[in-house]
C-alpha positions in Angstrom: 0.0 0.0 0.0 1.4 3.4 -0.9 1.9 6.1 1.6 -0.6 8.4 -0.1 -3.4 5.7 0.0 -2.7 4.9 3.6 -3.0 8.6 4.5 -6.3 8.9 2.6 -7.7 5.9 4.5 -6.4 7.1 7.8 -7.8 10.6 7.4 -11.2 9.2 6.2 -11.4 7.0 9.3 -10.5 9.8 11.6 -13.1 12.1 9.9 -15.8 9.5 10.1 -15.1 8.8 13.7 -15.0 12.5 14.6 -18.3 13.1 12.7 -20.0 10.2 14.5 -18.8 11.3 17.9 -20.3 14.8 17.3 -23.4 13.7 15.3 -24.8 10.9 17.5 -25.2 13.0 20.7 -26.6 15.9 18.6 -29.2 13.7 17.0 -30.1 12.1 20.3 -30.6 15.4 22.1 -32.6 16.8 19.2 -35.1 13.9 19.1 -35.3 13.2 22.9 -38.2 15.6 23.5 -40.1 13.9 20.7 -39.8 10.4 22.3 -39.9 11.5 25.9 -43.0 10.4 27.7 -44.7 13.2 29.6 -45.0 12.4 33.2 -48.5 13.7 33.8 -51.0 16.3 32.7 -50.9 19.9 34.0 -54.4 21.3 34.4 -54.8 25.0 34.9 -58.0 27.1 35.3 -58.9 29.8 32.9 -61.8 30.9 35.1 -65.5 30.3 35.4 -67.2 29.0 32.2 -69.8 31.8 32.5 -67.0 34.3 31.8 -66.9 33.1 28.2 -70.0 34.2 26.3 -71.7 31.8 23.9 -71.0 32.7 20.2 -67.9 34.7 20.9 -64.1 34.4 21.1 -62.2 36.0 23.9 -58.6 36.1 25.1 -57.7 34.6 28.5 -54.6 34.2 30.5 -53.5 31.1 32.4 -50.9 31.0 35.2 -47.9 28.7 34.6 -45.6 27.2 37.2 -42.1 28.7 37.8 -40.3 25.5 36.7 -42.3 25.4 33.5 -41.3 28.8 32.2 -38.8 31.6 33.0 -39.5 34.2 35.7 -40.8 36.7 33.1 -43.4 34.3 31.5 -45.8 33.7 34.4 -48.9 34.0 32.2 -49.7 32.3 28.9 -52.3 33.8 26.6 -54.9 31.6 24.9 -58.1 32.2 22.9 -61.4 30.7 24.1 -64.1 30.1 21.5 -67.5 29.1 22.6 -69.7 28.4 19.6 -72.5 26.7 21.5 -73.7 26.4 25.1 -72.1 22.9 25.4 -69.0 23.4 23.3 -65.7 25.2 24.1 -62.5 25.3 22.1 -59.2 26.7 23.5 -56.6 27.8 20.9 -53.0 28.3 21.5 -51.9 31.9 20.8 -48.9 30.7 18.9 -48.9 30.6 15.1 -48.2 27.1 13.8 -45.5 28.3 11.4 -42.9 30.3 13.5 -44.7 30.5 16.9 -45.4 34.2 16.6 -48.3 35.5 18.8 -51.5 35.6 16.8 -54.2 38.3 17.1 -57.9 37.9 16.9 -60.0 40.3 14.9 -63.6 40.4 16.3 -64.9 42.2 13.1 -63.9 39.4 10.8 -63.8 36.6 13.4 -60.4 35.5 12.1 -57.0 35.1 13.6 -54.0 36.9 12.1 -50.2 36.3 12.5 -48.4 39.7 12.3 -45.0 38.1 11.5 -45.7 36.8 8.0 -49.3 37.1 7.2 -50.7 33.7 8.3 -54.6 33.8 8.5 -56.8 31.4 10.4 -60.6 31.3 10.4 -62.7 31.2 13.6 -62.5 27.4 13.8 -58.7 27.7 13.7 -58.3 26.3 10.2 -55.5 27.8 8.0 -56.8 30.1 5.3 -53.8 31.9 3.9 -50.1 32.4 4.4 -47.1 30.2 5.2 -48.6 28.0 8.0 -49.2 24.5 6.9 -51.6 23.4 9.7 -54.5 24.7 11.8 -54.1 26.4 15.2 -53.2 24.1 18.1 -56.0 23.3 20.4 -55.6 22.6 24.1 -57.2 19.6 25.8 -59.9 21.1 28.1 -62.4 20.1 30.7 -65.0 21.7 32.8 -64.7 21.0 36.5 -66.9 22.6 39.2 -68.0 25.3 36.8 -64.3 26.2 35.9 -62.8 25.9 32.4 -59.5 24.1 32.7 -56.8 23.3 30.1 -53.9 20.9 30.1 -50.8 23.0 29.5 -48.9 19.8 28.4 -51.4 18.8 25.7 -49.6 20.7 23.0 -46.3 19.9 21.3 -43.2 21.4 23.0 -42.3 25.0 22.2 -45.8 26.2 21.4 
């Protein structure tokens, strides 16, 4: 074997080994949140159900725990849509494209993303812009007259 061939093989092996040493932990850390089983649900109250009028959409805030978010993010905004007496939908305030905070326009009844023009109808379905999916919906329940949502029912980083 020539010296030049030996050097090519040695450098290729060193490069492959170094790449694997760097890539494997990176890939594992990137996909761990996807496969990590969530320990439990985290129900938080949005307030009495009677605070949310039938046929309207309103913004609400929910308190989050200190260990769940940084000190500056103690409240999380959501939108509550109550189309019928016995039906409630709670939307995340994050756009499904880049996570920008969406705004609700009561005149049109639609949600708008100010970052890049994403538009969602009152049901949360995508109507225009870059987002590829509908708005995220929280798992909800009504307990003792209070509307509660599971903060862990959405994908991470929403």
